[in-house]
TIMI-582096 format. One record per residue (C-alpha): x, y, z; chain; residue in one letter; residue number from 1. Coordinates in pm, whole numbers, plus 50000, padded with zeros to 5 digits. Example, Ala and Ser with C-alpha at 12.3 -4.5 7.8 and 13.67 -1.06 7.14 Angstrom:
residues 2
ATOM    c1    c2    c3 lovo tormar guse
ATOM 51230 49550 50780    A      A    1
ATOM 51367 49894 50714    A      S    2
//
This chain:
residues 580
ATOM    c1    c2    c3 lovo tormar guse
ATOM 50000 50000 50000    A      M    1
ATOM 50105 50363 49964    A      R    2
ATOM 50179 50549 50289    A      I    3
ATOM 50184 50928 50310    A      G    4
ATOM 50451 50995 50575    A      L    5
ATOM 50409 51344 50725    A      L    6
ATOM 50707 51500 50902    A      T    7
ATOM 50783 51833 51066    A      D    8
ATOM 51146 51945 51089    A      G    9
ATOM 51296 51599 51035    A      G   10
ATOM 51305 51331 50766    A      Y   11
ATOM 51419 51341 50485    A      P   12
ATOM 51645 51627 50597    A      Y   13
ATOM 51993 51537 50720    A      A   14
ATOM 51920 51694 51059    A      T   15
ATOM 51612 51719 51278    A      G   16
ATOM 51388 51535 51521    A      E   17
ATOM 51288 51171 51465    A      F   18
ATOM 51496 51157 51144    A      R   19
ATOM 51654 50823 51236    A      L   20
ATOM 51322 50671 51342    A      W   21
ATOM 51154 50770 51014    A      C   22
ATOM 51447 50640 50811    A      D   23
ATOM 51437 50304 50989    A      R   24
ATOM 51062 50281 50937    A      L   25
ATOM 51082 50352 50563    A      V   26
ATOM 51381 50124 50505    A      R   27
ATOM 51239 49845 50716    A      G   28
ATOM 50892 49827 50559    A      L   29
ATOM 51005 49745 50207    A      T   30
ATOM 50670 49589 50120    A      Q   31
ATOM 50506 49935 50125    A      H   32
ATOM 50551 50246 49913    A      E   33
ATOM 50610 50582 50082    A      F   34
ATOM 50529 50936 49975    A      D   35
ATOM 50704 51194 50197    A      L   36
ATOM 50537 51525 50289    A      Y   37
ATOM 50795 51721 50485    A      A   38
ATOM 50794 52059 50659    A      L   39
ATOM 51132 52218 50723    A      S   40
ATOM 51223 52440 51019    A      R   41
ATOM 51511 52657 50900    A      S   42
ATOM 51719 52762 50602    A      A   43
ATOM 52020 52591 50763    A      E   44
ATOM 51833 52262 50775    A      Q   45
ATOM 51742 52282 50408    A      E   46
ATOM 52097 52382 50315    A      A   47
ATOM 52229 52055 50459    A      Q   48
ATOM 52010 51862 50216    A      G   49
ATOM 51850 51521 50249    A      W   50
ATOM 51963 51180 50359    A      V   51
ATOM 51994 50918 50086    A      Q   52
ATOM 51644 50780 50031    A      L   53
ATOM 51561 50412 49967    A      P   54
ATOM 51383 50299 49649    A      P   55
ATOM 51047 50254 49825    A      Q   56
ATOM 51022 50634 49853    A      V   57
ATOM 50846 50729 49532    A      S   58
ATOM 50758 51095 49587    A      R   59
ATOM 50876 51382 49806    A      V   60
ATOM 50692 51708 49866    A      R   61
ATOM 50854 51974 50084    A      T   62
ATOM 50760 52314 50224    A      A   63
ATOM 50923 52543 50482    A      P   64
ATOM 50756 52685 50791    A      L   65
ATOM 51029 52946 50836    A      W   66
ATOM 50969 53173 50534    A      T   67
ATOM 50795 53507 50573    A      T   68
ATOM 50700 53567 50208    A      G   69
ATOM 50385 53449 50039    A      E   70
ATOM 50563 53197 49814    A      D   71
ATOM 50660 52871 49982    A      I   72
ATOM 50945 52698 49804    A      L   73
ATOM 51021 52330 49801    A      G   74
ATOM 51340 52176 49937    A      G   75
ATOM 51638 52017 49760    A      H   76
ATOM 51566 51751 49500    A      T   77
ATOM 51796 51448 49482    A      P   78
ATOM 51824 51291 49139    A      K   79
ATOM 51554 51037 49062    A      G   80
ATOM 51278 51182 49277    A      L   81
ATOM 51007 51428 49192    A      R   82
ATOM 50991 51706 49451    A      A   83
ATOM 50769 51995 49348    A      R   84
ATOM 50756 52351 49465    A      R   85
ATOM 50439 52450 49639    A      V   86
ATOM 50264 52783 49651    A      T   87
ATOM 50074 52944 49931    A      G   88
ATOM 49913 53284 49923    A      G   89
ATOM 50004 53331 49560    A      G   90
ATOM 49654 53272 49423    A      G   91
ATOM 49418 53531 49287    A      R   92
ATOM 49318 53816 49524    A      P   93
ATOM 49016 53757 49742    A      Y   94
ATOM 48693 53915 49627    A      G   95
ATOM 48422 54044 49857    A      R   96
ATOM 48266 53701 49905    A      R   97
ATOM 48600 53537 49986    A      E   98
ATOM 48684 53814 50234    A      R   99
ATOM 48352 53755 50411    A      R  100
ATOM 48423 53382 50423    A      R  101
ATOM 48771 53442 50566    A      F  102
ATOM 48636 53679 50830    A      T  103
ATOM 48367 53432 50938    A      A  104
ATOM 48602 53133 50960    A      H  105
ATOM 48885 53324 51128    A      F  106
ATOM 48638 53471 51377    A      T  107
ATOM 48526 53120 51472    A      A  108
ATOM 48887 53011 51524    A      L  109
ATOM 48976 53326 51721    A      A  110
ATOM 48668 53289 51942    A      T  111
ATOM 48762 52930 52024    A      S  112
ATOM 49107 53027 52161    A      I  113
ATOM 49019 53343 52353    A      R  114
ATOM 48923 53151 52668    A      T  115
ATOM 49156 52968 52902    A      A  116
ATOM 49395 52699 52782    A      D  117
ATOM 49195 52420 52619    A      A  118
ATOM 49357 52147 52826    A      T  119
ATOM 49258 52319 53149    A      A  120
ATOM 48886 52302 53080    A      E  121
ATOM 48645 52025 53160    A      D  122
ATOM 48651 51810 52848    A      G  123
ATOM 48284 51721 52896    A      G  124
ATOM 48165 52074 52970    A      G  125
ATOM 47951 52275 52736    A      S  126
ATOM 48210 52556 52718    A      T  127
ATOM 48485 52323 52601    A      A  128
ATOM 48253 52145 52359    A      G  129
ATOM 48132 52469 52201    A      A  130
ATOM 48488 52602 52171    A      A  131
ATOM 48605 52277 52008    A      D  132
ATOM 48322 52302 51754    A      A  133
ATOM 48414 52664 51678    A      Q  134
ATOM 48777 52565 51634    A      F  135
ATOM 48702 52286 51387    A      T  136
ATOM 48454 52502 51193    A      D  137
ATOM 48712 52777 51164    A      G  138
ATOM 49004 52545 51083    A      L  139
ATOM 48834 52346 50809    A      Y  140
ATOM 48659 52654 50671    A      G  141
ATOM 48997 52823 50629    A      L  142
ATOM 49139 52506 50473    A      A  143
ATOM 48862 52491 50213    A      E  144
ATOM 48905 52860 50136    A      L  145
ATOM 49279 52815 50095    A      A  146
ATOM 49230 52514 49868    A      R  147
ATOM 48991 52703 49642    A      E  148
ATOM 49178 53033 49622    A      H  149
ATOM 49550 52957 49647    A      G  150
ATOM 49636 53002 50013    A      G  151
ATOM 49600 53210 50328    A      L  152
ATOM 49925 53388 50427    A      P  153
ATOM 49823 53727 50290    A      A  154
ATOM 49486 53704 50463    A      A  155
ATOM 49631 53582 50793    A      L  156
ATOM 49868 53880 50804    A      R  157
ATOM 49604 54133 50701    A      S  158
ATOM 49449 54413 50901    A      E  159
ATOM 49124 54214 50897    A      T  160
ATOM 49290 53930 51087    A      A  161
ATOM 49426 54169 51351    A      V  162
ATOM 49085 54329 51397    A      R  163
ATOM 48917 53989 51433    A      V  164
ATOM 49164 53891 51705    A      L  165
ATOM 49124 54225 51880    A      E  166
ATOM 48744 54188 51883    A      T  167
ATOM 48772 53834 52021    A      A  168
ATOM 49010 53944 52298    A      C  169
ATOM 48778 54229 52405    A      R  170
ATOM 48461 54015 52404    A      A  171
ATOM 48289 53912 52731    A      P  172
ATOM 48411 53579 52866    A      G  173
ATOM 48767 53620 52737    A      T  174
ATOM 49042 53511 52971    A      G  175
ATOM 49196 53789 53175    A      R  176
ATOM 49541 53738 53024    A      T  177
ATOM 49413 53750 52666    A      A  178
ATOM 49214 54068 52740    A      Q  179
ATOM 49541 54250 52804    A      A  180
ATOM 49667 54188 52446    A      A  181
ATOM 49809 54500 52282    A      T  182
ATOM 49840 54574 51910    A      V  183
ATOM 50204 54449 51902    A      P  184
ATOM 50082 54130 52074    A      D  185
ATOM 49813 54083 51810    A      L  186
ATOM 50061 54139 51528    A      L  187
ATOM 50295 53880 51679    A      A  188
ATOM 50003 53640 51718    A      L  189
ATOM 49893 53673 51354    A      T  190
ATOM 50249 53608 51236    A      A  191
ATOM 50272 53295 51451    A      E  192
ATOM 49931 53167 51339    A      L  193
ATOM 50038 53224 50979    A      D  194
ATOM 50342 53004 51040    A      R  195
ATOM 50156 52726 51222    A      V  196
ATOM 49869 52722 50969    A      L  197
ATOM 50104 52725 50668    A      R  198
ATOM 50016 52361 50579    A      P  199
ATOM 49660 52475 50499    A      L  200
ATOM 49794 52678 50205    A      S  201
ATOM 49999 52403 50041    A      L  202
ATOM 49904 52237 49712    A      D  203
ATOM 49923 51889 49863    A      W  204
ATOM 49548 51823 49862    A      Y  205
ATOM 49469 51680 49521    A      G  206
ATOM 49389 51343 49369    A      E  207
ATOM 49753 51307 49261    A      E  208
ATOM 49899 51404 49600    A      S  209
ATOM 49762 51309 49941    A      L  210
ATOM 49442 51201 49771    A      G  211
ATOM 49637 50914 49613    A      A  212
ATOM 49772 50753 49933    A      V  213
ATOM 49605 50470 50122    A      D  214
ATOM 49675 50615 50467    A      L  215
ATOM 49858 50906 50628    A      C  216
ATOM 50115 50852 50902    A      H  217
ATOM 50211 51170 51091    A      A  218
ATOM 50551 51134 51261    A      A  219
ATOM 50443 51389 51525    A      S  220
ATOM 50144 51594 51627    A      G  221
ATOM 50102 51967 51568    A      G  222
ATOM 50182 52110 51225    A      A  223
ATOM 50290 51771 51084    A      A  224
ATOM 49944 51627 51147    A      A  225
ATOM 49757 51915 50977    A      L  226
ATOM 49800 51768 50624    A      P  227
ATOM 49666 51441 50762    A      G  228
ATOM 49358 51616 50900    A      L  229
ATOM 49290 51773 50561    A      L  230
ATOM 49351 51446 50374    A      A  231
ATOM 49087 51285 50592    A      K  232
ATOM 48853 51582 50548    A      R  233
ATOM 48882 51602 50170    A      F  234
ATOM 48938 51235 50074    A      F  235
ATOM 48854 51018 50374    A      G  236
ATOM 49217 50901 50412    A      I  237
ATOM 49268 50734 50755    A      P  238
ATOM 49526 50899 50985    A      L  239
ATOM 49783 50739 51216    A      L  240
ATOM 49966 50971 51458    A      V  241
ATOM 50295 50877 51625    A      T  242
ATOM 50437 51092 51907    A      E  243
ATOM 50759 51011 52087    A      H  244
ATOM 50722 51340 52271    A      G  245
ATOM 50397 51534 52288    A      V  246
ATOM 50409 51841 52065    A      Q  247
ATOM 50174 52029 52297    A      L  248
ATOM 50409 51977 52591    A      R  249
ATOM 50705 52084 52376    A      A  250
ATOM 50518 52403 52287    A      H  251
ATOM 50448 52480 52653    A      Y  252
ATOM 50816 52432 52743    A      L  253
ATOM 50940 52638 52448    A      A  254
ATOM 50694 52922 52511    A      A  255
ATOM 50862 53015 52838    A      T  256
ATOM 51186 53101 52657    A      S  257
ATOM 51031 53313 52380    A      T  258
ATOM 51005 53691 52363    A      L  259
ATOM 50625 53673 52331    A      F  260
ATOM 50422 53852 52595    A      G  261
ATOM 50185 53668 52828    A      A  262
ATOM 49874 53733 52611    A      P  263
ATOM 50040 53581 52303    A      V  264
ATOM 50161 53279 52500    A      R  265
ATOM 49814 53223 52647    A      A  266
ATOM 49639 53244 52310    A      L  267
ATOM 49892 53020 52138    A      L  268
ATOM 49865 52767 52420    A      A  269
ATOM 49488 52757 52369    A      A  270
ATOM 49534 52718 51993    A      F  271
ATOM 49778 52428 52027    A      H  272
ATOM 49552 52267 52285    A      G  273
ATOM 49254 52280 52048    A      R  274
ATOM 49468 52150 51761    A      L  275
ATOM 49593 51855 51969    A      A  276
ATOM 49236 51768 52068    A      T  277
ATOM 49124 51769 51702    A      E  278
ATOM 49422 51560 51588    A      V  279
ATOM 49351 51297 51854    A      Y  280
ATOM 48981 51300 51771    A      R  281
ATOM 49033 51242 51399    A      Q  282
ATOM 49318 50989 51419    A      A  283
ATOM 49222 50627 51364    A      A  284
ATOM 49515 50515 51583    A      L  285
ATOM 49759 50703 51807    A      I  286
ATOM 50095 50550 51897    A      T  287
ATOM 50275 50715 52189    A      P  288
ATOM 50638 50618 52225    A      G  289
ATOM 50603 50557 52599    A      N  290
ATOM 50353 50573 52885    A      T  291
ATOM 50470 50922 52986    A      H  292
ATOM 50363 51051 52644    A      T  293
ATOM 50044 50845 52660    A      R  294
ATOM 49935 51018 52982    A      R  295
ATOM 49975 51358 52815    A      W  296
ATOM 49769 51243 52520    A      Q  297
ATOM 49490 51119 52743    A      E  298
ATOM 49497 51452 52929    A      R  299
ATOM 49446 51625 52594    A      C  300
ATOM 49140 51416 52514    A      G  301
ATOM 49281 51115 52328    A      A  302
ATOM 49048 50814 52337    A      D  303
ATOM 49214 50526 52523    A      R  304
ATOM 49073 50280 52271    A      A  305
ATOM 49287 50442 51999    A      K  306
ATOM 49614 50441 52195    A      L  307
ATOM 49884 50179 52127    A      R  308
ATOM 50217 50230 52302    A      T  309
ATOM 50500 50146 52058    A      V  310
ATOM 50854 50199 52184    A      Y  311
ATOM 51093 50359 51932    A      P  312
ATOM 51310 50088 51780    A      G  313
ATOM 51686 50114 51812    A      M  314
ATOM 51972 49930 51644    A      E  315
ATOM 52096 49658 51880    A      A  316
ATOM 52357 49509 51646    A      A  317
ATOM 52610 49788 51701    A      R  318
ATOM 52624 49697 52073    A      F  319
ATOM 52602 49318 52032    A      A  320
ATOM 52972 49241 52079    A      A  321
ATOM 52992 49441 52400    A      L  322
ATOM 52661 49313 52539    A      G  323
ATOM 52750 48948 52481    A      E  324
ATOM 53100 48974 52629    A      S  325
ATOM 53197 48919 52992    A      D  326
ATOM 53380 49253 53004    A      D  327
ATOM 53242 49453 53296    A      G  328
ATOM 53418 49771 53189    A      G  329
ATOM 53615 49991 53425    A      G  330
ATOM 53501 49866 53767    A      P  331
ATOM 53566 50205 53929    A      D  332
ATOM 53443 50420 53639    A      T  333
ATOM 53111 50599 53597    A      L  334
ATOM 53012 50695 53242    A      V  335
ATOM 52766 50962 53133    A      W  336
ATOM 52674 50979 52761    A      V  337
ATOM 52455 51238 52591    A      G  338
ATOM 52417 51594 52470    A      R  339
ATOM 52556 51845 52717    A      I  340
ATOM 52284 52096 52808    A      E  341
ATOM 52118 52230 53126    A      P  342
ATOM 51832 51976 53122    A      S  343
ATOM 52088 51696 53171    A      K  344
ATOM 52189 51849 53507    A      D  345
ATOM 52559 51767 53493    A      L  346
ATOM 52602 52013 53780    A      I  347
ATOM 52420 51773 54013    A      A  348
ATOM 52621 51483 53869    A      L  349
ATOM 52952 51657 53944    A      L  350
ATOM 52846 51732 54301    A      H  351
ATOM 52733 51372 54340    A      A  352
ATOM 53069 51248 54209    A      F  353
ATOM 53247 51459 54470    A      A  354
ATOM 53066 51249 54731    A      E  355
ATOM 53151 50930 54543    A      V  356
ATOM 53522 51020 54553    A      R  357
ATOM 53510 51058 54929    A      K  358
ATOM 53382 50701 54962    A      A  359
ATOM 53574 50553 54667    A      E  360
ATOM 53900 50748 54610    A      P  361
ATOM 53985 50554 54293    A      D  362
ATOM 53654 50630 54121    A      A  363
ATOM 53651 50819 53792    A      R  364
ATOM 53382 50995 53590    A      L  365
ATOM 53390 51010 53210    A      R  366
ATOM 53148 51258 53051    A      I  367
ATOM 53112 51169 52684    A      V  368
ATOM 52924 51396 52443    A      G  369
ATOM 52913 51728 52265    A      A  370
ATOM 52741 52047 52381    A      P  371
ATOM 52399 52135 52246    A      A  372
ATOM 52414 52362 51938    A      P  373
ATOM 52432 52733 52006    A      G  374
ATOM 52586 52960 52264    A      A  375
ATOM 52389 52813 52555    A      E  376
ATOM 52537 52465 52506    A      G  377
ATOM 52894 52593 52485    A      A  378
ATOM 52843 52813 52792    A      L  379
ATOM 52699 52524 52992    A      Y  380
ATOM 52993 52298 52899    A      L  381
ATOM 53237 52568 53009    A      A  382
ATOM 53049 52603 53337    A      H  383
ATOM 53068 52227 53398    A      C  384
ATOM 53440 52219 53329    A      R  385
ATOM 53496 52511 53564    A      A  386
ATOM 53296 52335 53837    A      L  387
ATOM 53496 52013 53789    A      A  388
ATOM 53819 52210 53829    A      A  389
ATOM 53680 52373 54143    A      Q  390
ATOM 53564 52045 54301    A      L  391
ATOM 53889 51863 54220    A      F  392
ATOM 54151 52142 54222    A      P  393
ATOM 54454 51923 54274    A      D  394
ATOM 54361 51667 54010    A      E  395
ATOM 54182 51844 53724    A      A  396
ATOM 54459 52065 53591    A      A  397
ATOM 54389 51936 53243    A      D  398
ATOM 54013 51890 53198    A      A  399
ATOM 54061 51733 52855    A      H  400
ATOM 54291 51449 52954    A      A  401
ATOM 54185 51111 53079    A      V  402
ATOM 54505 51006 53261    A      G  403
ATOM 54486 51050 53640    A      D  404
ATOM 54216 51315 53638    A      N  405
ATOM 53898 51191 53808    A      P  406
ATOM 53670 51378 53565    A      V  407
ATOM 53716 51391 53189    A      S  408
ATOM 53512 51555 52912    A      F  409
ATOM 53541 51360 52587    A      E  410
ATOM 53392 51366 52237    A      D  411
ATOM 53277 51057 52050    A      I  412
ATOM 53510 51002 51758    A      G  413
ATOM 53810 51138 51945    A      G  414
ATOM 54131 50964 52044    A      A  415
ATOM 53985 50809 52362    A      E  416
ATOM 53631 50726 52245    A      V  417
ATOM 53606 50600 51889    A      A  418
ATOM 53232 50521 51892    A      D  419
ATOM 52931 50484 52120    A      L  420
ATOM 52996 50122 52208    A      A  421
ATOM 53347 50213 52325    A      E  422
ATOM 53203 50490 52542    A      A  423
ATOM 52978 50246 52728    A      Y  424
ATOM 53256 49986 52742    A      A  425
ATOM 53473 50230 52939    A      A  426
ATOM 53261 50216 53254    A      G  427
ATOM 53113 49971 53496    A      G  428
ATOM 52811 50193 53571    A      V  429
ATOM 52626 50426 53333    A      V  430
ATOM 52463 50734 53489    A      V  431
ATOM 52173 50951 53374    A      L  432
ATOM 52123 51270 53577    A      S  433
ATOM 51854 51456 53378    A      S  434
ATOM 51581 51677 53522    A      V  435
ATOM 51383 51664 53192    A      V  436
ATOM 51377 51358 52970    A      E  437
ATOM 51141 51206 52717    A      G  438
ATOM 51247 50861 52599    A      F  439
ATOM 51602 50810 52739    A      P  440
ATOM 51795 50684 52437    A      I  441
ATOM 52131 50671 52615    A      S  442
ATOM 51976 50453 52883    A      L  443
ATOM 51851 50200 52625    A      V  444
ATOM 52195 50196 52460    A      E  445
ATOM 52353 50120 52796    A      A  446
ATOM 52102 49837 52845    A      M  447
ATOM 52193 49689 52504    A      F  448
ATOM 52555 49696 52625    A      C  449
ATOM 52466 49501 52940    A      G  450
ATOM 52560 49785 53174    A      R  451
ATOM 52412 49853 53516    A      A  452
ATOM 52257 50200 53536    A      T  453
ATOM 52176 50473 53787    A      V  454
ATOM 51911 50717 53667    A      S  455
ATOM 51693 51002 53786    A      T  456
ATOM 51317 50945 53795    A      D  457
ATOM 51210 51166 53503    A      V  458
ATOM 51012 51111 53184    A      G  459
ATOM 50994 50748 53075    A      A  460
ATOM 51300 50635 53276    A      V  461
ATOM 51117 50402 53517    A      V  462
ATOM 50917 50254 53230    A      E  463
ATOM 51234 50184 53032    A      V  464
ATOM 51438 50046 53321    A      I  465
ATOM 51161 49825 53459    A      G  466
ATOM 51356 49719 53770    A      G  467
ATOM 51688 49648 53595    A      T  468
ATOM 51866 49956 53734    A      G  469
ATOM 51867 50200 54026    A      L  470
ATOM 51644 50507 54008    A      V  471
ATOM 51675 50814 54235    A      V  472
ATOM 51491 51149 54261    A      P  473
ATOM 51614 51427 54028    A      P  474
ATOM 51813 51722 54168    A      R  475
ATOM 51935 51508 54458    A      N  476
ATOM 52317 51468 54440    A      P  477
ATOM 52330 51276 54768    A      R  478
ATOM 52086 51008 54649    A      A  479
ATOM 52265 50988 54313    A      L  480
ATOM 52599 50941 54489    A      A  481
ATOM 52466 50670 54724    A      D  482
ATOM 52327 50468 54433    A      A  483
ATOM 52655 50493 54241    A      C  484
ATOM 52858 50390 54545    A      I  485
ATOM 52630 50090 54603    A      A  486
ATOM 52692 49957 54252    A      L  487
ATOM 53064 50038 54247    A      L  488
ATOM 53108 49828 54562    A      R  489
ATOM 52903 49529 54440    A      D  490
ATOM 53035 49377 54113    A      P  491
ATOM 52800 49078 54129    A      E  492
ATOM 52495 49307 54152    A      R  493
ATOM 52628 49514 53861    A      R  494
ATOM 52662 49204 53645    A      A  495
ATOM 52316 49076 53742    A      R  496
ATOM 52145 49408 53668    A      L  497
ATOM 52338 49449 53342    A      G  498
ATOM 52231 49108 53213    A      A  499
ATOM 51868 49175 53304    A      A  500
ATOM 51882 49517 53138    A      A  501
ATOM 52014 49371 52813    A      R  502
ATOM 51745 49103 52805    A      A  503
ATOM 51475 49367 52858    A      R  504
ATOM 51613 49593 52586    A      A  505
ATOM 51629 49310 52333    A      L  506
ATOM 51268 49222 52408    A      E  507
ATOM 51115 49571 52393    A      L  508
ATOM 51335 49826 52219    A      F  509
ATOM 51466 49678 51893    A      T  510
ATOM 51396 49805 51542    A      V  511
ATOM 51236 49470 51457    A      E  512
ATOM 50960 49497 51717    A      Q  513
ATOM 50891 49856 51610    A      N  514
ATOM 50855 49763 51243    A      L  515
ATOM 50634 49464 51317    A      A  516
ATOM 50400 49681 51523    A      A  517
ATOM 50355 49944 51251    A      F  518
ATOM 50317 49691 50971    A      H  519
ATOM 50035 49528 51167    A      G  520
ATOM 49866 49862 51233    A      M  521
ATOM 49885 49964 50867    A      Y  522
ATOM 49698 49649 50768    A      L  523
ATOM 49450 49691 51053    A      E  524
ATOM 49370 50049 50954    A      M  525
ATOM 49312 49957 50592    A      I  526
ATOM 49086 49670 50691    A      S  527
ATOM 48862 49911 50886    A      H  528
ATOM 48877 50197 50637    A      S  529
ATOM 48563 50266 50429    A      P  530
ATOM 48592 50156 50067    A      V  531
ATOM 48698 50450 49851    A      R  532
ATOM 48526 50469 49514    A      R  533
ATOM 48608 50597 49170    A      E  534
ATOM 48392 50855 48991    A      A  535
ATOM 48186 50575 48831    A      D  536
ATOM 48117 50418 49170    A      G  537
ATOM 48359 50127 49135    A      A  538
ATOM 48570 50044 49442    A      P  539
ATOM 48921 50187 49429    A      R  540
ATOM 49204 49937 49496    A      P  541
ATOM 49522 50010 49684    A      F  542
ATOM 49734 50284 49528    A      A  543
ATOM 49967 50009 49405    A      T  544
ATOM 49750 49698 49364    A      P  545
ATOM 49938 49371 49418    A      P  546
ATOM 49845 49242 49075    A      E  547
ATOM 50064 49515 48921    A      A  548
ATOM 50364 49291 48992    A      Q  549
ATOM 50218 48980 48826    A      V  550
ATOM 50325 48917 48466    A      L  551
ATOM 50050 48882 48207    A      G  552
ATOM 49679 48924 48273    A      S  553
ATOM 49564 48894 48633    A      W  554
ATOM 49227 48739 48707    A      T  555
ATOM 49068 48568 49003    A      V  556
ATOM 48957 48211 48916    A      P  557
ATOM 48634 48084 49067    A      A  558
ATOM 48811 47852 49309    A      H  559
ATOM 49046 48119 49445    A      T  560
ATOM 48987 48177 49819    A      P  561
ATOM 48824 48506 49915    A      S  562
ATOM 49136 48656 50071    A      W  563
ATOM 49316 48649 49734    A      A  564
ATOM 49082 48913 49590    A      S  565
ATOM 49089 49142 49892    A      E  566
ATOM 49439 49287 49858    A      G  567
ATOM 49600 49071 50129    A      V  568
ATOM 49916 49051 49919    A      C  569
ATOM 49963 49427 49943    A      A  570
ATOM 50335 49392 49996    A      G  571
ATOM 50407 49402 49622    A      A  572
ATOM 50513 49737 49483    A      R  573
ATOM 50506 49898 49143    A      G  574
ATOM 50607 50225 48983    A      T  575
ATOM 50327 50480 49005    A      V  576
ATOM 50283 50797 48801    A      D  577
ATOM 50642 50788 48681    A      G  578
ATOM 50767 50929 49012    A      D  579
ATOM 51084 50724 49023    A      V  580
//
């Protein structure tokens, strides 16, 4: 079958979130055909180009969310694939009737977000229900207008849009924070809504684009799922939504660091809350990457009957040699692996290690990883190095060396650490000290390596560990130190926990189990999807019917069992529309 894979700021670009997961999904499900519909997040991301795409990717459509002009340009086009430019806002000017339609639909959307945050209301209350109805009326009304008349950006940035928002914010019943919105706030809000609603203005919604796929799979919620909502609205295409981290939660966390005023943050929070509710309502299936994400989705109104937890698959083969060996690593060495940034709380780890050194003078700490991109990451790394020098003044003269220094900061690919497996092999205990964490990838890698772990109780850590490691409260250096000391002093316990951790990781977190889960859900969704029909009323087969691969004429003899004529052999692929 043909899958429309919807991404936001990731695949097929060389950088971005969930890029590796999407690539493994597409490469692993060779029996299906994939059309990619990708939104990019920055000019730098587009400049780095795409990853090499496998042959089962037959079409790529791209559009940026970062442009400010009315023309949205497509991304880079590797040889052999058709990637078209898309336009938004470049259609014919609105006439009086279209302006009235825009005003009515945008008023409905603005009215729905002028109250308190959508997730804070009673989901069964009349206020929330009425606001949800207004939101969907406004959203789909704007989408239909954009489809008919070439886009929305010019309208969303118009004086009419600002006046509509101002009227909504001054109306009775508006939240106190939103009532305080000034004209600069409203201008900032219209610009942000223009960016978030950019997918409504794309030319992806035709019989030869999303209308030609068998199902849509959004690799995240938020903007990535918007094309899936419209594909279902216009063509009845079923939608599958996968979230390894909830987009709504990510928006809340990011909003605190923006320059937006409180009124803009409140209104955007309400908008994203309404959007999340609509995405979960329209999705046929929702696959959170862990129970932590699942709880957020349920809080935002996701139906439990639609939820299927599917852990993100990871490559176990690269750690096989280490995991199957009897090498316990450096018995006195703690290893931390990850991206160096404030949320990882290396400050608490360094203070905890100072306590470890008092109890175990021969202990060492190896911090392996690079700082997060940007000035903040570099500044945080410098702060950590300065703290290490302060805590161990007589021993940390050279913070880069491994030698006799108790704390070292190392990069993967350097002289001391050639690759990830070697980083984990260096220690007897792997430590995670985060205060914020989604799905802890470094923890799973340590489990594949058969290493005992000490982790803070954040995000999905307890769910991942499942009793095969020690878990302590975050921001508690004393508890972190005690757990590390306990494992450093007990080699038999380290070996026992490491073996159990590896067995758990191989059972739950491999690429193979991830692919099997999604292949099964694809078939399940198609089996429950209403039959789509051609213009003459005849049922429409899969986008690439299995008989396309059979030489000669293909007919169903009278004795052929019923399953043979129902598209069960949908794994076969063929070239469609000359895309490849």
